[in-house]
C-alpha positions in Angstrom: 11.0 -111.9 -1.5 11.8 -108.7 0.2 9.3 -106.2 1.6 9.6 -102.6 2.7 7.6 -101.4 5.8 7.5 -98.3 7.8 8.6 -98.7 11.4 8.8 -95.7 13.7 9.1 -93.4 10.7 11.9 -95.4 9.1 11.8 -97.4 5.9 12.9 -101.0 6.7 13.6 -103.6 4.0 12.9 -107.0 5.5 14.8 -109.9 3.9 13.1 -113.2 3.9 15.2 -115.0 1.2 18.2 -117.1 2.1 21.6 -115.4 2.3 24.0 -118.2 2.0 26.7 -116.5 -0.1 28.2 -113.1 -0.8 26.3 -113.1 -4.1 23.0 -113.4 -2.2 24.0 -110.3 -0.1 24.9 -108.5 -3.3 21.4 -109.3 -4.7 19.8 -107.7 -1.5 22.0 -104.7 -1.9 20.9 -104.3 -5.6 17.3 -104.4 -4.5 18.0 -102.0 -1.7 19.4 -99.5 -4.2 16.0 -99.3 -5.8 14.0 -99.1 -2.6 16.4 -96.9 -0.5 15.5 -98.2 2.9 16.8 -96.6 6.1 17.6 -100.1 7.5 17.8 -103.6 6.1 16.5 -106.2 8.6 17.8 -109.7 8.2 16.4 -112.5 10.3 19.0 -115.1 11.5 16.8 -117.8 10.1 17.7 -116.7 6.5 21.4 -116.5 7.1 23.8 -119.4 6.6 24.8 -121.1 9.9 28.4 -120.0 9.0 27.3 -116.4 9.8 27.7 -116.8 13.5 31.0 -118.7 13.3 33.4 -115.8 13.0 36.2 -118.1 11.9 34.5 -118.6 8.5 34.7 -114.9 7.7 31.2 -115.0 6.3 29.7 -112.4 8.7 32.5 -110.0 8.1 32.3 -110.3 4.3 28.5 -109.9 4.3 28.3 -107.1 6.7 31.2 -105.2 5.1 29.3 -105.3 1.8 26.4 -103.5 3.4 28.6 -101.0 5.1 30.5 -100.3 1.9 27.3 -99.3 0.2 26.2 -97.2 3.2 23.3 -99.4 4.3 22.4 -100.0 7.9 21.7 -103.6 8.9 19.9 -105.2 11.7 20.4 -108.9 12.3 17.2 -110.2 14.0 17.3 -113.2 16.3 18.4 -114.6 19.6 22.2 -115.1 19.6 22.5 -115.7 23.3 23.5 -119.4 23.0 26.1 -118.7 20.4 27.5 -115.8 22.4 27.8 -118.0 25.4 29.9 -120.4 23.4 32.0 -117.8 21.7 33.6 -114.8 23.4 34.8 -113.3 20.1 31.2 -113.4 18.8 29.9 -111.9 22.0 32.5 -109.1 21.8 31.7 -108.5 18.1 28.0 -108.2 18.8 28.5 -105.9 21.8 30.8 -103.6 19.8 28.6 -103.4 16.7 25.6 -102.7 18.9 27.4 -99.6 20.2 27.3 -98.0 16.7 24.6 -97.0 14.4 25.5 -99.1 11.3 25.0 -102.7 12.4 22.7 -103.9 15.2 22.0 -107.4 16.5 18.5 -107.4 18.0 16.9 -110.4 19.7 13.7 -109.9 17.9 11.9 -107.7 15.4 10.1 -106.1 18.3 13.4 -105.2 19.9 14.6 -103.7 16.7 11.5 -101.6 16.2 11.8 -100.4 19.8 15.4 -99.5 19.3 14.5 -97.5 16.2 12.1 -95.5 18.3 14.7 -94.6 20.9 
């Protein structure tokens, strides 16, 4: 199930179904085309564990799909332990957070606060 809420004046599509394949991401994108959210928020808990292992290419493939269709994506959840174990992941998260297309936020509250800034 996917729900759209209004957060700080922005329409946010919250994903709560598993995204374990590129096909799952494509399904979210299809739903997003009908809802036209400003942001798509995806909790880490619904992503395959392969997402945070950059060697799998899963994160790149998934995020590239959203970017190609001009959707902004926020990944919600604490990644501090994974970043401590992987410098490439820490670098990737730091760099994406500098932009306005993909954000990694420790929580939904952090995401909403960043929307308001």
